[in-house]
NUFI-244183 format. One line per 5 residues: number of its first residue (from 1); for each residue x, y, z of C-alpha. Coordinates in steps of 0.02 Angstrom, whole numbers, plus 50000, padded with zeros to 5 digits. Example, Ala and Ser with C-alpha at 12.3 -4.5 7.8 and 13.67 -1.06 7.14 Angstrom:
# NUFI-244183
1> 50615,49775,50390 | 50684,49947,50357
This chain:
# NUFI-244183
1> 50625,49310,46622 | 50644,49315,46812 | 50621,49481,46898 | 50769,49529,47009 | 50739,49552,47193
6> 50748,49719,47280 | 50929,49692,47333 | 50989,49627,47163 | 51138,49716,47080 | 51093,49834,46935
11> 51169,49809,46763 | 51185,49947,46633 | 51069,49934,46484 | 51137,49915,46311 | 51066,50084,46260
16> 51164,50187,46383 | 51293,50308,46316 | 51475,50283,46345 | 51499,50450,46433 | 51356,50427,46557
21> 51398,50363,46729 | 51325,50193,46766 | 51180,50191,46891 | 51282,50096,47020 | 51416,50231,47016
26> 51287,50370,47035 | 51208,50281,47182 | 51380,50263,47261 | 51411,50450,47246 | 51244,50490,47330
31> 51276,50367,47470 | 51451,50434,47497 | 51388,50614,47507 | 51256,50566,47635 | 51385,50474,47739
36> 51501,50623,47733 | 51359,50739,47790 | 51316,50626,47934 | 51498,50615,47986 | 51515,50805,47982
41> 51355,50827,48082 | 51414,50700,48208 | 51578,50790,48228 | 51491,50958,48250 | 51358,50891,48370
46> 51391,50960,48547 | 51392,50795,48639 | 51522,50709,48747 | 51700,50768,48721 | 51650,50879,48572
51> 51537,50979,48688 | 51686,51017,48799 | 51783,51079,48648 | 51640,51191,48594 | 51619,51266,48769
56> 51806,51294,48784 | 51809,51382,48615 | 51665,51495,48668 | 51752,51544,48829 | 51913,51583,48735
61> 51812,51686,48610 | 51735,51786,48753 | 51908,51826,48819 | 51968,51883,48647 | 51812,51993,48632
66> 51880,52096,48776 | 52043,52126,48685 | 51994,52143,48501 | 51874,52268,48423 | 51701,52196,48386
71> 51600,52263,48237 | 51434,52344,48278 | 51333,52211,48183 | 51419,52073,48281 | 51396,52172,48441
76> 51208,52181,48408 | 51204,51994,48378 | 51299,51954,48538 | 51189,52072,48641 | 51035,51985,48572
81> 51112,51817,48617 | 51144,51881,48793 | 50964,51937,48816 | 50893,51775,48744 | 51008,51667,48850
86> 50956,51754,49011 | 50772,51740,48966 | 50791,51556,48921 | 50879,51514,49084 | 50746,51594,49195
91> 50610,51498,49101 | 50713,51338,49116 | 50731,51359,49304 | 50543,51382,49318 | 50519,51212,49234
96> 50642,51100,49326 | 50572,50993,49468 | 50722,50988,49585 | 50856,51109,49641 | 50994,51002,49569
101> 50901,50985,49404 | 51021,51118,49340 | 51176,51076,49441 | 51289,51156,49310 | 51212,51327,49344
106> 51360,51395,49446 | 51480,51365,49301 | 51351,51432,49179 | 51328,51587,49285 | 51516,51619,49281
111> 51522,51601,49092 | 51373,51717,49064 | 51446,51846,49184 | 51610,51842,49089 | 51512,51857,48927
116> 51420,52013,48989 | 51583,52092,49048 | 51659,52059,48877 | 51508,52140,48792 | 51521,52290,48910
121> 51706,52311,48867 | 51672,52295,48680 | 51526,52417,48686 | 51628,52541,48789 | 51766,52534,48657
126> 51639,52571,48519 | 51558,52712,48618 | 51722,52800,48656 | 51802,52771,48484 | 51656,52792,48364
131> 51516,52869,48469 | 51404,52723,48420 | 51377,52545,48484 | 51247,52466,48372 | 51060,52476,48355
136> 51010,52386,48514 | 51107,52500,48632 | 51044,52656,48542 | 50864,52593,48546 | 50872,52556,48732
141> 50946,52727,48765 | 50815,52821,48661 | 50669,52727,48739 | 50725,52742,48919 | 50805,52914,48919
146> 50670,52991,48811 | 50763,53155,48800 | 50795,53164,48987 | 50964,53109,49052 | 50913,53114,49235
151> 50765,52997,49205 | 50877,52873,49116 | 51008,52875,49252 | 50876,52855,49388 | 50800,52704,49300
156> 50971,52627,49278 | 51012,52659,49461 | 50848,52582,49520 | 50879,52423,49418 | 51056,52412,49485
161> 51003,52436,49666 | 50864,52306,49647 | 50987,52181,49577 | 51129,52220,49698 | 51038,52243,49864
166> 50873,52151,49846 | 50898,51999,49736 | 51085,51966,49743 | 51102,51998,49930 | 50954,51886,49974
171> 51007,51748,49857 | 51182,51754,49928 | 51117,51731,50105 | 51002,51588,50054 | 51144,51501,49963
176> 51259,51524,50113 | 51133,51451,50237 | 51088,51311,50116 | 51271,51263,50097 | 51298,51263,50284
181> 51143,51161,50324 | 51178,51040,50182 | 51353,51006,50246 | 51294,50990,50428 | 51156,50868,50382
186> 51261,50760,50266 | 51326,50636,50398 | 51153,50607,50469 | 51073,50585,50299 | 51209,50463,50247
191> 51181,50362,50405 | 50994,50361,50371 | 51026,50294,50195 | 51140,50158,50263 | 51014,50107,50396
196> 50872,50099,50270 | 50979,49992,50155 | 51024,49874,50297 | 50842,49857,50347 | 50796,49810,50169
201> 50694,49966,50132 | 50799,50008,49979 | 50918,49913,49868 | 51105,49938,49853 | 51081,50031,49689
206> 50950,50146,49766 | 51067,50183,49911 | 51208,50226,49791 | 51091,50340,49692 | 51036,50431,49850
211> 51216,50455,49907 | 51262,50527,49738 | 51114,50646,49746 | 51164,50698,49921 | 51342,50734,49866
216> 51283,50829,49714 | 51164,50935,49818 | 51300,50978,49943 | 51422,51028,49807 | 51286,51128,49719
221> 51244,51237,49870 | 51428,51261,49907 | 51458,51320,49729 | 51304,51434,49732 | 51371,51517,49889
226> 51521,51578,49788 | 51422,51607,49629 | 51320,51746,49707 | 51482,51842,49734 | 51496,51850,49544
231> 51325,51934,49535 | 51376,52062,49665 | 51537,52102,49573 | 51443,52111,49407 | 51327,52245,49477
236> 51473,52348,49540 | 51562,52333,49372 | 51403,52393,49285 | 51401,52553,49388 | 51586,52585,49355
241> 51565,52559,49167 | 51419,52683,49162 | 51524,52815,49247 | 51670,52780,49129 | 51559,52791,48976
246> 51476,52952,49031 | 51631,53045,49092 | 51748,52973,48960 | 51621,53005,48822 | 51602,53188,48871
251> 51792,53207,48874 | 51816,53123,48705 | 51672,53216,48625 | 51722,53389,48684 | 51911,53375,48683
256> 51945,53261,48534 | 51792,53273,48422 | 51759,53458,48448 | 51577,53431,48493 | 51475,53552,48595
261> 51455,53502,48775 | 51266,53487,48760 | 51279,53383,48601 | 51412,53271,48677 | 51306,53251,48834
266> 51152,53203,48731 | 51245,53077,48621 | 51348,52994,48754 | 51209,52993,48886 | 51096,52896,48768
271> 51234,52772,48728 | 51288,52759,48911 | 51114,52725,48978 | 51076,52605,48836 | 51238,52511,48865
276> 51205,52504,49052 | 51029,52437,49028 | 51085,52310,48899 | 51207,52244,49028 | 51097,52259,49183
281> 50937,52180,49115 | 51021,52012,49076 | 51116,52025,49241 | 50951,52055,49332 | 50873,51904,49244
286> 51022,51795,49292 | 51013,51853,49473 | 50827,51812,49475 | 50868,51642,49401 | 50994,51608,49538
291> 50871,51668,49670 | 50733,51555,49606 | 50852,51409,49601 | 50915,51424,49780 | 50752,51478,49863
296> 50639,51340,49800 | 50591,51196,49915 | 50596,51032,49821 | 50518,50867,49870 | 50620,50707,49857
301> 50627,50643,49680 | 50547,50801,49609 | 50374,50744,49666 | 50317,50923,49695 | 50334,50973,49512
306> 50401,51137,49445 | 50383,51308,49525 | 50226,51352,49426 | 50139,51193,49480 | 50192,51217,49661
311> 50130,51396,49665 | 49965,51352,49583 | 49930,51206,49699 | 49981,51298,49857 | 49894,51463,49818
316> 49732,51375,49769 | 49740,51256,49916 | 49655,51386,50029 | 49504,51453,49933 | 49439,51546,50087
321> 49592,51660,50081 | 49543,51718,49905 | 49365,51755,49959 | 49424,51849,50113 | 49550,51947,50009
326> 49411,51997,49888 | 49318,52077,50034 | 49475,52172,50084 | 49499,52234,49905 | 49319,52295,49900
331> 49345,52386,50065 | 49499,52475,49992 | 49395,52529,49843 | 49264,52609,49955 | 49393,52726,50033
336> 49376,52908,49976 | 49481,52947,49824 | 49515,52766,49778 | 49477,52705,49600 | 49322,52601,49640
341> 49313,52514,49471 | 49489,52444,49483 | 49463,52374,49658 | 49292,52304,49613 | 49367,52211,49466
346> 49507,52143,49574 | 49383,52093,49709 | 49274,52003,49583 | 49423,51914,49509 | 49486,51858,49680
351> 49313,51798,49732 | 49294,51704,49568 | 49460,51615,49594 | 49412,51568,49772 | 49239,51504,49725
356> 49306,51403,49578 | 49440,51329,49692 | 49308,51285,49822 | 49200,51201,49690 | 49347,51101,49625
361> 49397,51048,49801 | 49219,50991,49840 | 49209,50895,49677 | 49379,50816,49710 | 49327,50763,49885
366> 49166,50687,49819 | 49262,50593,49687 | 49386,50530,49817 | 49243,50472,49928 | 49165,50379,49783
371> 49332,50298,49742 | 49357,50249,49924 | 49185,50170,49926 | 49226,50070,49770 | 49404,50025,49818
376> 49440,49883,49937 | 49609,49917,50013 | 49717,49772,50069 | 49729,49774,50258 | 49907,49776,50323
381> 49862,49739,50504 | 49722,49656,50600 | 49642,49694,50766 | 49660,49562,50900 | 49493,49499,50964
386> 49449,49582,51129 | 49423,49462,51273 | 49276,49546,51360 | 49161,49676,51284 | 49002,49751,51357
391> 48885,49828,51229 | 48744,49945,51280 | 48593,49975,51170 | 48560,50145,51093 | 48392,50144,51184
396> 48480,50164,51352 | 48518,50339,51418 | 48702,50384,51447 | 48692,50377,51638 | 48617,50202,51638
401> 48744,50146,51507 | 48887,50210,51615 | 48816,50120,51766 | 48809,49955,51669 | 48987,49974,51606
406> 49053,50015,51779 | 48959,49865,51850 | 49050,49746,51731 | 49219,49825,51762 | 49192,49822,51951
411> 49153,49637,51940 | 49317,49607,51849 | 49415,49705,51979 | 49330,49615,52123 | 49378,49444,52051
416> 49557,49504,52037 | 49561,49559,52218 | 49466,49406,52283 | 49548,49266,52184 | 49700,49341,52099
421> 49617,49309,51930 | 49712,49421,51809 | 49605,49455,51656 | 49605,49579,51512 | 49509,49739,51537
426> 49324,49753,51493 | 49298,49857,51335 | 49139,49957,51315 | 49034,50000,51164 | 48890,50122,51184
431> 48741,50163,51073 | 48745,49993,50988 | 48587,49947,50889 | 48533,49796,50992 | 48357,49738,50953
436> 48319,49599,51079 | 48417,49655,51234 | 48475,49813,51321 | 48646,49750,51376 | 48753,49622,51289
441> 48909,49546,51367 | 49029,49462,51247 | 49176,49346,51269 | 49292,49342,51119 | 49169,49463,51034
446> 49035,49326,51039 | 48881,49354,51147 | 48887,49263,51313 | 48724,49333,51380 | 48600,49471,51347
451> 48496,49561,51476 | 48346,49676,51475 | 48338,49810,51609 | 48160,49781,51672 | 48108,49913,51796
456> 47996,49840,51930 | 48043,49661,51888 | 48154,49540,51983 | 48219,49368,51945 | 48221,49209,52050
461> 48263,49025,52028 | 48123,48901,51998 | 48177,48721,52021 | 48010,48628,52013 | 47978,48631,51825
466> 48008,48735,51667 | 47894,48877,51727 | 47766,48858,51589 | 47624,48863,51716 | 47652,49049,51744
471> 47613,49094,51562 | 47760,49213,51551 | 47830,49280,51387 | 47984,49184,51326 | 48100,49330,51366
476> 48047,49320,51550 | 48103,49139,51569 | 48291,49121,51582 | 48362,48945,51561 | 48508,48891,51669
481> 48639,48803,51567 | 48649,48613,51578 | 48534,48579,51725 | 48365,48505,51680 | 48217,48586,51766
486> 48316,48738,51822 | 48251,48905,51759 | 48247,49085,51817 | 48086,49185,51809 | 48067,49373,51786
491> 47916,49433,51885 | 47857,49582,51985 | 47902,49572,52169 | 47720,49544,52219 | 47707,49390,52109
496> 47872,49321,52176 | 47807,49337,52354 | 47664,49219,52310 | 47777,49077,52249 | 47779,48914,52348
501> 47907,48870,52405 | 47973,49048,52419 | 48136,49072,52322 | 48290,49128,52414 | 48395,49199,52272
506> 48292,49349,52216 | 48391,49476,52114 | 48352,49638,52025 | 48420,49676,51852 | 48583,49752,51916
511> 48619,49608,52034 | 48582,49488,51892 | 48702,49582,51778 | 48836,49565,51910 | 48809,49378,51937
516> 48803,49339,51751 | 48960,49440,51718 | 49050,49353,51860 | 48998,49183,51793 | 49065,49222,51618
521> 49229,49285,51688 | 49251,49136,51804 | 49219,49017,51658 | 49332,49102,51531 | 49451,49213,51629
526> 49576,49077,51678 | 49617,49047,51494 | 49700,49220,51489 | 49817,49181,51634 | 49978,49149,51541
531> 50165,49173,51544 | 50155,49363,51559 | 50049,49349,51716 | 50168,49218,51787 | 50314,49333,51753
536> 50227,49470,51852 | 50211,49349,51998 | 50394,49299,51984 | 50446,49483,51976 | 50342,49522,52131
541> 50418,49372,52220 | 50594,49427,52172 | 50565,49596,52254 | 50495,49525,52417 | 50563,49347,52426
546> 50720,49342,52317 | 50777,49169,52372 | 50607,49094,52337 | 50611,49173,52164 | 50781,49096,52127
551> 50723,48922,52181 | 50562,48942,52084 | 50654,48979,51922 | 50756,48821,51946 | 50607,48714,51996
556> 50496,48729,51842 | 50472,48835,51686 | 50347,48976,51671 | 50239,48878,51549 | 50205,48737,51674
561> 50180,48861,51814 | 50051,48953,51708 | 49958,48791,51672 | 49949,48751,51858 | 49879,48924,51895
566> 49751,48905,51755 | 49692,48737,51824 | 49673,48810,51998 | 49577,48962,51936 | 49466,48858,51823
571> 49408,48767,51982 | 49382,48937,52063 | 49523,48916,52188 | 49602,49079,52245 | 49788,49097,52209
576> 49815,49244,52325 | 49907,49136,52453 | 50065,49147,52348 | 50192,49097,52482 | 50106,48928,52507
581> 50081,48899,52320 | 50258,48946,52272 | 50337,48841,52407 | 50231,48693,52352 | 50286,48722,52172
586> 50467,48723,52229 | 50441,48560,52324 | 50345,48465,52190 | 50398,48551,52029 | 50564,48459,52004
591> 50485,48289,52043 | 50320,48303,51948 | 50312,48346,51764 | 50124,48321,51741 | 50033,48485,51771
596> 49873,48394,51822 | 49960,48296,51960 | 50057,48452,52012 | 49891,48544,52029 | 49828,48409,52148
601> 49984,48435,52253 | 49951,48622,52261 | 49769,48591,52309 | 49829,48482,52453 | 49936,48627,52513
606> 49786,48744,52497 | 49660,48625,52579 | 49616,48746,52719 | 49586,48892,52600 | 49482,48783,52484
611> 49371,48714,52622 | 49354,48883,52707 | 49284,48961,52548 | 49152,48823,52535 | 49101,48807,52718
616> 49004,48897,52852 | 49073,48885,53028 | 49191,48750,52965 | 49048,48642,52907 | 49040,48576,52728
621> 48873,48528,52651 | 48923,48385,52537 | 48859,48265,52407 | 48954,48101,52419 | 48977,47972,52281
626> 48945,47793,52330 | 49084,47666,52313 | 49008,47582,52160 | 48999,47747,52064 | 49176,47789,52115
631> 49234,47618,52054 | 49144,47645,51888 | 49230,47812,51864 | 49398,47745,51920 | 49391,47598,51800
636> 49351,47716,51656 | 49509,47820,51676 | 49630,47796,51531 | 49811,47852,51533 | 49895,47913,51373
641> 50051,48009,51327 | 49944,48167,51321 | 49871,48142,51496 | 49728,48051,51581 | 49548,48055,51519
646> 49382,47976,51566 | 49322,47846,51441 | 49138,47839,51493 | 49003,47813,51363 | 48881,47955,51331
651> 48736,47870,51421 | 48835,47840,51580 | 48901,48017,51576 | 48726,48089,51560 | 48661,47979,51701
656> 48798,48032,51821 | 48779,48217,51777 | 48589,48210,51793 | 48596,48128,51964 | 48723,48253,52026
661> 48620,48396,51955 | 48461,48336,52042 | 48553,48314,52205 | 48627,48488,52189 | 48461,48571,52146
666> 48375,48491,52293 | 48507,48554,52412 | 48550,48723,52338 | 48554,48868,52460 | 48616,49046,52447
671> 48678,49047,52626 | 48774,48884,52618 | 48865,48815,52465 | 48859,48631,52417 | 49012,48530,52368
676> 49048,48355,52304 | 49165,48246,52406 | 49246,48096,52324 | 49406,47994,52321 | 49562,48095,52284
681> 49616,47993,52132 | 49454,48028,52036 | 49424,48206,52099 | 49489,48293,51941 | 49385,48180,51827
686> 49225,48212,51926 | 49260,48398,51913 | 49273,48383,51724 | 49103,48297,51720 | 49024,48441,51815
691> 49117,48583,51731 | 48984,48611,51597 | 48828,48568,51698 | 48866,48647,51867 | 49026,48751,51848
696> 49002,48835,52017 | 49006,48671,52114 | 49173,48626,52194 | 49236,48448,52200 | 49345,48409,52351
701> 49451,48254,52375 | 49454,48157,52537 | 49636,48202,52569 | 49594,48388,52550 | 49479,48388,52704
706> 49564,48467,52857 | 49539,48368,53017 | 49449,48510,53107 | 49312,48529,52974 | 49146,48438,52984
711> 49061,48363,52831 | 48871,48366,52826 | 48824,48231,52699 | 48665,48286,52613 | 48651,48133,52502
716> 48746,47987,52428 | 48737,47991,52238 | 48728,47831,52136 | 48712,47825,51946 | 48603,47671,51953
721> 48483,47707,52096 | 48488,47895,52108 | 48530,47978,52271 | 48473,47944,52447 | 48416,48097,52535
726> 48483,48066,52709 | 48593,48179,52812 | 48744,48121,52907 | 48897,48198,52981 | 49074,48137,53002
């Protein structure tokens, strides 16, 4: 026989009696009873609209309690409810995390105040009619009065004054100021919410939530401003009811009940004081609740926690205050007549709290440091690489370090004043652990050169060989970039004086620092001359030559102007003669789009300045390329959409550079610079060949030579046969 499933219908067995209900019917009755219970519970549950009905019924019942007599047992129950409600509310306010966490408090305060007034009326009726008002009022009266009417009245008066003047008055002022400030700040806070939403900081739903919270907070403080008036009136009513109970009770007892005056005073004073305390203690608790609610400072979103958490965190945040207070308590205890034991105990407790808080703070800081060491935070920003940085070793004393830093910065300023080369500032780093050098100068935070400050040593050029014959340590032989056979030697002055031929470019360590810094800046500084620097020039021109500035803006864009300035500066041509340069740009800018060709036009306009910077008494010492070498270079020029370039093979390039380097080294002189003179159409390409090997050598085109300048030809350079060392003038 198949076994029925768990949801199969039950059938009555054949042995069941006729009068017994079938199992299905019994199950139906049980299910129906449970459903009816759930329906009744749901109807009685104070939620939604049913909660409004319940609250309305309670308020109506409170009003009827003022009019109808209330039995003493019910009066005791209602007084107990009043005490418990006040206690519950003050605990609840201590737990909420935000001021508006109990936004219904103003209405609740009104209902509880009405409830207390109703209880006072009901108890007054019982006292005057029956000379009794339940066990709670009698117990309060017996405990507080203790057989002394004056003591009871004084205690009642103190509680009333504390509630009326101290708590209620202060809370009323706080609520009034809070309501005013909340209303004044509402437009600004709403605008801040709208701006944050428009900027994408919050969503539309978050903005709506914040606006609702702002409106609720404003309404809450406005309602609390009026609510505190209820507390003030409640305190006044309490005093009036005490006087009514005492005077009316004496009159009823003596005149109507025939009691002795002393007996009537004893009975009615106990009941009066008890009734007053039963009303004032819940009123005091409610006033304290309102005060706590309006005086707390809440963080957005309740992040600060409840009042207990805030007090604990803020009081323990300064452990030194506890330790200092413990010393003050101990000093009070040492005063004559003071109970020493009490103050010693308080001092020990305060010191213990402070020391424990200090220990916790130290342990928390250590834990945070460990977590920081383990945690790799995602970087939100990056630091831009600094253009020029001078780093000084930690072996150098502060005065020497400052001298080195000032030397580098002075070099930068001098180039600006001499050539118009605008560059970023030179950053300094002191006490850097440098092992091999004393001073390190970096471009783009990569070392360009390092230098040791050797006292008593000087450096000089040695052009004959690699200097190995002097048996100097490797750090005293400085290689010059690109030029074979060109080194600088670090020697004492006496040893330098014995060199043959005697060198002419002897430098100490500070002069060498200056020349190396200048070389790095001249090589790399022009790359930082951009649109911002051009705009500064245009602004300056607009202030002094407004018409030139207008024409310049129409002639060419800032980007092409910046490229022309960079090309001039990279060839170490001063751009301080701005009137000539700008007028040339206005003349050639609209006609010539190629910045390289435009640069040649500007150089032609600056021919006198260029030759003057490279000559002595209007005489140029020049290396000249022979016609065959010029033809080789000219035939190797290739033109593309991206500009011209020199298509020489590596061997030919090395031969040309080596020959020019040898010719330059044989003619180098500190008192008279050497230049290369070639045809104008290949000038820029020859300059590119020499840029890496001999960056300080200028290349001048034939058309850039002014007619009143003499050219002293030191040699004619040929890639095939070398150079001829004759001197000629033309």
